[in-house]
C-alpha positions as CSV (number, residue, x, y, z in Angstrom):
1,M,18.6,-15.0,18.4
2,R,19.6,-14.0,15.0
3,V,17.2,-13.7,12.3
4,A,17.7,-13.8,8.5
5,I,14.9,-11.5,7.0
6,A,14.6,-12.0,2.9
7,G,13.1,-8.4,1.7
8,G,13.9,-5.3,2.3
9,G,10.3,-3.6,2.1
10,L,8.4,-2.0,4.9
11,A,7.2,-5.3,6.5
12,G,11.0,-6.8,6.1
13,L,12.3,-3.6,8.4
14,T,9.5,-3.0,10.3
15,C,10.1,-7.3,11.7
16,A,13.6,-5.8,12.2
17,K,13.1,-2.9,14.1
18,Y,10.7,-4.6,16.4
19,L,13.5,-7.3,16.7
20,V,16.3,-5.3,18.0
21,D,13.3,-4.1,20.4
22,A,12.8,-7.6,21.6
23,G,17.1,-7.7,22.3
24,H,17.6,-10.4,18.8
25,T,19.5,-9.5,16.0
26,P,18.3,-9.7,12.8
27,I,19.7,-9.7,8.8
28,V,18.2,-8.2,6.1
29,L,18.7,-9.4,2.9
30,E,17.3,-7.2,-0.3
31,S,18.0,-8.4,-4.1
32,R,18.2,-4.8,-5.2
33,D,20.6,-1.8,-4.6
34,V,17.2,0.1,-3.4
35,L,15.3,-0.3,0.1
36,G,11.2,0.3,0.2
37,G,10.1,-2.8,-1.9
38,L,6.3,-1.3,-3.2
39,V,7.5,2.0,-1.8
40,A,11.4,2.3,-3.5
41,A,12.2,5.2,-4.9
42,W,14.8,6.5,-7.3
43,K,16.7,10.1,-8.5
44,D,16.8,10.1,-12.8
45,E,19.5,12.1,-14.2
46,E,18.5,15.6,-12.8
47,G,18.1,14.8,-9.0
48,D,14.0,14.6,-9.2
49,W,12.9,11.7,-7.7
50,Y,10.2,8.9,-8.7
51,E,8.8,6.4,-6.8
52,T,6.6,3.4,-7.2
53,G,3.7,4.2,-6.3
54,L,1.6,7.5,-5.1
55,H,1.9,6.6,-1.3
56,A,-0.8,8.1,0.8
57,F,-1.0,8.1,4.5
58,F,-4.2,7.7,5.8
59,G,-5.0,8.8,9.8
60,A,-6.7,5.2,9.5
61,Y,-3.0,3.7,10.5
62,P,-2.1,3.5,13.8
63,N,0.7,0.8,12.8
64,M,2.3,3.0,10.6
65,L,1.9,6.4,12.9
66,Q,3.2,4.2,16.1
67,L,6.3,3.1,14.5
68,M,7.3,6.8,13.0
69,K,6.3,7.8,16.6
70,E,9.0,5.6,17.9
71,L,11.5,6.2,15.3
72,G,11.0,10.1,16.1
73,I,10.1,11.2,12.4
74,E,6.3,11.6,13.1
75,D,6.7,15.2,11.7
76,R,7.6,14.4,8.2
77,L,4.2,13.1,7.6
78,Q,2.2,16.8,6.0
79,W,-1.2,16.2,6.9
80,K,-3.8,17.7,4.2
81,Q,-6.8,19.8,5.1
82,H,-9.5,17.0,6.2
83,T,-11.3,16.1,3.0
84,L,-12.0,13.9,0.2
85,I,-11.8,15.7,-3.6
86,F,-13.1,13.9,-6.7
87,N,-12.6,15.4,-10.4
88,Q,-16.0,15.7,-12.4
89,P,-15.2,14.5,-15.9
90,E,-18.6,15.8,-16.9
91,K,-17.8,19.0,-16.0
92,P,-13.9,19.6,-17.0
93,G,-11.7,21.9,-14.6
94,T,-14.2,21.6,-11.4
95,Y,-13.9,19.2,-8.9
96,S,-16.3,17.9,-5.8
97,R,-15.1,18.2,-2.4
98,F,-16.3,15.8,0.9
99,D,-14.9,18.1,3.7
100,V,-15.1,16.6,6.9
101,P,-15.5,19.1,9.7
102,D,-13.5,18.6,12.5
103,I,-16.0,16.9,14.6
104,P,-16.6,13.3,16.6
105,A,-16.7,9.6,14.0
106,P,-19.2,9.0,12.2
107,F,-20.5,12.2,12.7
108,N,-17.9,13.8,11.1
109,V,-18.2,11.9,8.0
110,I,-22.2,11.8,7.6
111,A,-22.0,15.3,7.7
112,S,-19.7,15.4,4.4
113,I,-21.5,12.9,2.6
114,V,-25.1,15.3,3.6
115,N,-22.8,18.3,2.4
116,N,-21.9,17.2,-0.7
117,N,-24.7,17.6,-3.4
118,D,-22.6,17.0,-6.3
119,M,-22.2,13.2,-6.6
120,L,-24.9,11.9,-5.0
121,T,-28.6,12.8,-4.7
122,W,-30.7,12.8,-1.4
123,E,-31.9,9.5,-2.0
124,Q,-28.8,8.1,-3.6
125,K,-27.4,9.0,0.5
126,I,-30.0,7.6,2.3
127,R,-30.2,4.3,0.5
128,F,-25.9,4.3,1.1
129,A,-26.5,4.9,5.1
130,I,-29.0,1.7,4.9
131,G,-26.8,-0.3,3.2
132,L,-23.7,0.4,5.5
133,L,-26.1,-0.1,8.7
134,P,-25.3,-3.9,8.9
135,A,-21.0,-3.4,8.2
136,I,-21.5,-0.6,11.5
137,V,-23.4,-2.4,13.6
138,R,-22.4,-6.6,13.2
139,G,-18.8,-5.7,12.9
140,Q,-16.1,-7.2,11.5
141,K,-17.4,-10.4,11.7
142,Y,-19.8,-9.1,9.2
143,V,-17.0,-7.7,7.2
144,E,-15.0,-10.5,7.0
145,D,-18.2,-13.1,5.9
146,M,-18.8,-10.6,3.1
147,D,-15.4,-11.9,1.4
148,K,-17.6,-14.1,-0.9
149,Y,-18.7,-11.1,-2.6
150,S,-17.5,-8.2,-4.7
151,F,-18.1,-4.9,-3.9
152,S,-20.7,-4.4,-6.8
153,E,-22.3,-7.4,-5.4
154,W,-22.8,-6.3,-2.1
155,L,-24.1,-2.8,-2.9
156,Q,-26.8,-4.5,-4.9
157,R,-27.9,-6.7,-2.2
158,Q,-27.9,-3.8,-0.1
159,G,-30.2,-1.9,-2.7
160,V,-27.4,0.9,-3.3
161,G,-28.0,1.9,-6.8
162,E,-25.5,1.7,-9.5
163,R,-24.9,5.3,-9.7
164,V,-23.4,5.4,-6.5
165,S,-20.9,3.0,-7.0
166,S,-19.8,4.9,-10.3
167,D,-20.0,8.5,-9.0
168,V,-17.6,7.3,-5.9
169,F,-17.1,3.8,-5.1
170,I,-15.0,2.8,-8.5
171,A,-12.6,6.1,-8.3
172,A,-12.3,4.1,-4.1
173,C,-11.7,0.6,-5.5
174,K,-8.7,1.7,-7.7
175,A,-7.3,4.1,-5.1
176,L,-7.1,1.2,-2.7
177,T,-6.4,-1.4,-5.0
178,F,-5.8,-0.5,-8.5
179,I,-8.8,-2.8,-9.2
180,N,-12.8,-1.8,-10.3
181,P,-15.7,-2.7,-7.6
182,E,-17.0,-5.9,-9.6
183,E,-13.7,-7.4,-9.2
184,V,-12.8,-6.8,-5.2
185,S,-14.2,-8.3,-2.7
186,S,-16.4,-6.2,-0.5
187,T,-14.4,-6.8,3.0
188,I,-11.8,-4.6,1.5
189,L,-13.9,-1.4,1.1
190,L,-16.1,-2.5,4.1
191,T,-12.9,-2.4,6.5
192,A,-11.7,1.0,5.0
193,L,-15.3,2.6,5.3
194,N,-15.7,1.5,9.1
195,R,-12.3,3.0,10.0
196,F,-13.2,5.7,8.2
197,L,-16.5,5.9,10.5
198,Q,-15.1,4.8,13.8
199,E,-12.2,7.0,13.9
200,R,-12.0,10.8,13.9
201,Y,-9.2,11.3,11.5
202,G,-9.3,8.3,10.1
203,S,-10.1,9.6,6.0
204,K,-7.3,12.3,7.0
205,I,-4.8,12.4,4.7
206,A,-0.9,13.4,4.5
207,F,1.8,13.2,2.5
208,L,5.8,12.1,3.3
209,D,7.6,15.1,3.2
210,G,10.4,13.5,0.8
211,S,10.8,10.6,-1.0
212,P,10.2,7.1,1.3
213,T,13.6,5.3,0.7
214,E,15.1,8.1,2.1
215,R,12.5,9.5,4.8
216,L,11.1,6.7,5.8
217,C,13.1,3.5,5.3
218,Q,16.1,5.0,5.9
219,P,14.8,5.9,9.6
220,I,14.5,2.3,10.0
221,V,17.4,0.9,8.6
222,D,19.5,3.2,11.1
223,Y,17.5,2.3,14.1
224,F,18.1,-1.0,13.8
225,T,21.6,-1.3,12.6
226,E,22.7,1.0,15.8
227,R,21.4,-1.8,18.1
228,G,23.4,-4.6,16.2
229,G,21.0,-5.7,13.4
230,E,22.5,-5.2,9.7
231,V,21.3,-4.7,5.9
232,R,22.7,-6.7,3.5
233,M,22.0,-5.0,-0.2
234,N,22.2,-6.7,-3.7
235,A,21.6,-9.9,-1.8
236,P,19.1,-12.1,-3.6
237,L,17.7,-15.1,-2.5
238,K,18.4,-17.9,-5.0
239,Q,17.0,-20.9,-2.7
240,I,15.6,-21.6,0.9
241,V,18.1,-24.9,1.5
242,L,16.3,-27.6,4.3
243,N,17.2,-29.8,6.9
244,E,16.3,-33.7,6.9
245,D,13.5,-32.5,9.2
246,G,12.1,-29.9,6.9
247,T,13.0,-26.5,8.8
248,V,15.5,-24.5,7.7
249,K,19.2,-24.9,7.5
250,H,20.0,-22.0,5.9
251,F,19.3,-18.7,2.6
252,L,21.4,-19.5,0.3
253,I,22.2,-15.8,-1.8
254,R,22.9,-15.8,-5.2
255,G,25.9,-14.3,-6.2
256,L,26.4,-11.1,-8.8
257,E,28.4,-10.0,-11.4
258,G,30.2,-14.3,-11.3
259,A,30.6,-14.1,-7.6
260,A,30.0,-17.3,-5.7
261,D,26.7,-18.2,-4.0
262,E,26.9,-17.5,-0.5
263,I,25.3,-19.4,2.8
264,L,23.5,-17.4,5.4
265,T,22.7,-19.3,8.7
266,A,21.0,-18.2,11.5
267,D,19.1,-19.0,14.2
268,I,15.2,-17.9,12.9
269,Y,14.4,-16.9,8.9
270,V,11.6,-14.9,7.8
271,S,10.2,-14.2,4.0
272,A,9.0,-10.8,3.8
273,M,9.2,-10.8,-0.3
274,S,6.1,-10.7,-2.2
275,V,3.7,-13.4,-2.4
276,D,4.5,-13.9,-5.7
277,V,8.3,-14.6,-5.4
278,M,7.9,-16.4,-2.1
279,K,5.9,-19.1,-4.2
280,V,8.7,-19.4,-6.7
281,L,11.3,-20.0,-3.9
282,T,8.7,-22.4,-1.8
283,P,10.8,-25.5,-0.9
284,E,9.2,-28.4,-2.8
285,P,8.3,-30.3,0.4
286,W,6.6,-27.7,2.0
287,K,3.8,-27.3,-1.1
288,Q,2.2,-29.9,0.0
289,M,0.9,-28.3,3.3
290,D,-2.5,-26.2,3.5
291,L,-0.6,-23.1,4.7
292,F,1.9,-23.0,1.7
293,K,-1.0,-24.4,-0.4
294,K,-2.9,-21.2,0.0
295,L,-0.2,-19.1,-1.9
296,E,-1.4,-20.3,-4.8
297,G,-4.9,-18.7,-4.5
298,L,-2.9,-15.1,-4.0
299,E,-1.4,-13.0,-7.1
300,G,0.1,-9.5,-7.3
301,V,-1.9,-7.0,-8.9
302,P,-0.3,-4.4,-12.2
303,V,0.4,-1.4,-11.0
304,I,1.9,1.5,-13.2
305,N,3.1,5.1,-11.5
306,L,3.8,7.8,-13.8
307,H,5.1,11.1,-13.2
308,L,4.9,14.4,-15.4
309,W,7.0,16.9,-14.9
310,F,5.4,20.4,-16.9
311,D,7.2,23.5,-17.6
312,R,4.6,25.4,-15.6
313,K,1.7,25.2,-13.4
314,F,-1.9,24.2,-13.5
315,T,-2.8,23.3,-10.7
316,D,-3.0,24.7,-6.8
317,I,-4.3,21.6,-4.5
318,D,-2.4,20.7,-1.9
319,Q,-4.0,17.4,-1.6
320,L,-4.3,13.7,-3.0
321,L,-7.0,14.0,-5.6
322,F,-9.3,11.0,-7.0
323,S,-9.8,11.2,-10.8
324,R,-13.0,9.3,-11.8
325,S,-11.7,8.2,-14.9
326,D,-11.4,5.2,-16.6
327,L,-7.6,5.1,-17.2
328,L,-6.0,7.2,-14.2
329,S,-7.1,6.4,-10.5
330,V,-5.5,8.9,-8.2
331,Y,-3.1,11.8,-8.3
332,A,-1.6,14.7,-7.2
333,D,0.4,17.8,-7.8
334,M,3.6,16.5,-5.9
335,S,5.6,19.9,-6.4
336,I,2.8,21.6,-3.6
337,T,2.4,18.7,-1.7
338,C,5.9,17.6,-1.0
339,K,8.4,19.6,0.6
340,A,11.3,18.0,-1.1
341,Y,9.3,17.9,-4.6
342,E,8.4,21.8,-4.3
343,D,8.6,23.5,-7.3
344,P,6.1,27.3,-6.9
345,D,6.6,27.7,-10.5
346,R,6.2,24.3,-12.6
347,S,3.7,21.3,-11.7
348,M,5.1,17.7,-11.2
349,L,1.9,15.3,-11.1
350,E,2.2,11.8,-9.9
351,L,-0.5,9.7,-10.7
352,V,-1.4,6.0,-10.9
353,L,-3.1,4.3,-13.5
354,A,-5.3,1.4,-12.9
355,P,-6.6,-1.2,-13.5
356,A,-3.1,-2.0,-15.2
357,K,-3.6,-5.3,-16.5
358,D,-4.2,-3.9,-20.5
359,W,-1.2,-1.7,-19.9
360,I,1.7,-3.4,-18.0
361,D,3.2,-5.0,-21.2
362,K,2.8,-1.2,-23.6
363,S,5.5,0.7,-23.8
364,D,6.7,3.6,-21.9
365,E,5.3,6.1,-25.3
366,E,1.9,4.6,-25.4
367,I,1.0,4.9,-21.9
368,I,2.3,8.5,-21.7
369,A,0.4,9.3,-25.0
370,A,-2.6,7.6,-23.2
371,T,-2.5,9.4,-20.2
372,M,-2.0,13.0,-21.6
373,K,-5.3,13.0,-23.7
374,E,-7.1,11.9,-20.7
375,L,-5.9,14.9,-18.4
376,E,-6.8,17.0,-21.5
377,R,-10.2,15.8,-21.3
378,L,-9.6,16.5,-17.6
379,F,-7.8,19.9,-17.6
380,P,-8.8,21.8,-21.2
381,Q,-8.3,25.2,-19.9
382,H,-4.5,24.3,-19.1
383,L,-3.6,20.9,-21.9
384,C,-5.6,22.5,-25.0
385,G,-5.6,25.8,-26.5
386,E,-3.4,28.4,-28.6
387,N,-0.9,28.2,-24.9
388,P,-0.8,24.7,-23.6
389,V,1.3,23.9,-20.6
390,K,3.8,21.6,-22.3
391,L,5.4,18.3,-20.8
392,R,9.2,18.8,-20.2
393,K,9.7,14.9,-19.2
394,S,8.0,11.7,-17.8
395,K,9.1,9.2,-16.3
396,V,7.2,5.2,-15.8
397,V,7.2,2.8,-12.6
398,K,5.7,-0.6,-13.7
399,T,5.5,-3.4,-11.1
400,P,3.8,-6.3,-12.8
401,R,3.4,-8.5,-9.4
402,S,2.5,-5.6,-6.8
403,V,0.2,-5.9,-3.9
404,Y,-2.0,-9.2,-3.9
405,T,-4.8,-9.1,-6.1
406,A,-8.2,-8.3,-3.5
407,S,-10.5,-10.1,-5.6
408,P,-13.4,-11.8,-3.0
409,G,-12.6,-15.3,-1.5
410,R,-9.2,-13.9,-1.2
411,Q,-9.3,-13.7,2.4
412,A,-9.4,-17.7,3.2
413,Y,-5.8,-17.6,1.3
414,R,-4.0,-15.3,3.7
415,P,-1.1,-17.0,5.1
416,T,-0.6,-16.2,9.2
417,Q,2.5,-15.4,10.1
418,E,3.8,-18.6,11.5
419,T,3.6,-21.4,9.8
420,P,4.4,-25.4,10.1
421,I,8.1,-24.6,9.9
422,A,9.5,-24.2,13.6
423,N,12.0,-21.6,12.3
424,F,10.1,-19.9,9.3
425,F,8.3,-17.1,9.3
426,L,6.2,-15.1,7.0
427,A,6.0,-10.9,6.9
428,G,4.2,-8.9,4.4
429,S,0.9,-7.3,3.5
430,Y,-0.5,-10.1,1.7
431,T,-0.2,-12.2,5.1
432,L,-3.6,-12.2,7.2
433,Q,-3.7,-9.1,9.4
434,R,-6.9,-6.7,9.6
435,Y,-5.8,-4.5,6.8
436,L,-5.3,-4.8,3.0
437,G,-2.6,-4.9,0.6
438,S,-1.2,-1.5,1.8
439,M,1.7,0.1,3.9
440,E,-0.4,-0.2,6.9
441,G,-0.7,-4.0,6.0
442,A,2.8,-4.5,5.4
443,V,4.1,-2.4,9.0
444,L,1.7,-4.5,10.8
445,S,2.9,-7.9,9.4
446,G,6.2,-7.4,9.9
447,K,5.3,-6.3,13.5
448,M,2.7,-9.4,13.9
449,A,5.9,-11.6,13.0
450,A,8.5,-10.2,15.2
451,E,6.0,-10.6,17.8
452,A,5.4,-14.5,16.9
453,I,9.2,-14.7,17.0
454,S,9.7,-13.1,20.2
455,R,6.9,-15.6,21.5
456,Q,8.4,-18.4,20.2
457,S,11.9,-17.6,22.1
458,I,10.8,-17.2,25.2
459,G,8.1,-19.8,25.2
460,S,4.8,-18.5,24.8
461,V,5.7,-16.1,28.1
462,S,4.0,-12.7,27.4
463,T,4.8,-10.3,24.4
464,P,6.7,-7.2,25.5
465,K,5.0,-4.5,25.9
466,D,7.1,-3.0,22.7
467,L,6.3,-5.5,20.3
468,Q,2.2,-5.8,21.3
469,T,0.2,-5.5,18.2
470,V,-1.7,-2.3,18.4
471,A,-5.7,-3.3,16.2
């Protein structure tokens, strides 16, 4: 079958990959001149890369890891020491580490918590362990049921003190969802914690050895185009045109720079666009259907990603760092962590500003100034004094609507990949799958959409092995 996919992010590209594996012909439409969606990257005038986000890969990303293995590019992941590192703002220039020993789960994570005495007292460790027991013992159903509570509310219900939340989970919530514990659904954090506790290397972190556009997205494109698929850049979807029975007749592609609009016909149609764009393009006759009504309960969260190039080195840590800052979420010195960005003499920090809702409309200059002020607080020995490290250049990448805002109650609004429309499917990390809005969620959603399409095309006969979803 010929399948038209609107959206060239990870969900759309993954969907195309698994469709060609099942013998179909995907045509991916990307509105911009760069692939990747929320993992897109560009080169500046000096040839330096800057990205939409700071992308860390976890061992608890089975579908992403399987995809990269199938593409033969798993060696592009640079795995770091199994540890989680937090800044200690009350002790500028120092870090607190949760070093995870190489022993079976969950004992490895438990040992890392027990051995950390910088951020949690013994009383807090015990209270937190007791609080986690229901999530571990009762399983995923319990985790899903906790969607009605924010993570802060869930911690309070378990008798876990506010100190645990402020010391550890503000940073974790901002890193995973870009919002604070009092705003995020407890289901999101409990899902992540369960994966970390159940898998030996679940919390181990890797960085890609170059830009996601070149080192991850392009190999997916090469894979399915070599097998008959197609990618069309600068091809924004203008309208989903319907037949009289409400099914999709064709996609109407907006003509750019004075060109006429273009009709694209296919057997099956997929939206791999963000939920905010899909809401705008939902045809009027569909808006009364329950599945499409759900979309109104979802919206993207604002995210700001920063790149700061300095005139010399001032970090030596090859790992993701949790800032524990009111302004910043996570950061890394990409001149150390990423092979393609390596610079032995100068640092390039990539940072996530979160929550970003109060900053998304501010100027780049205001954002950089506030970030530098915060870095001076974290690194006074390098950024203050007689000979401070100097900022050479910077880039600010704003995404006003990124992954869906994972606030309490949102699970009920996440639609399935199959829709009431026989020839129309959804992909995207906002759709219903067991992971949050993330690279893993995007990959899994694309895989599940391809699986559903293939299942429909063969009349519910068993799905080919290479399309079976990895849980």
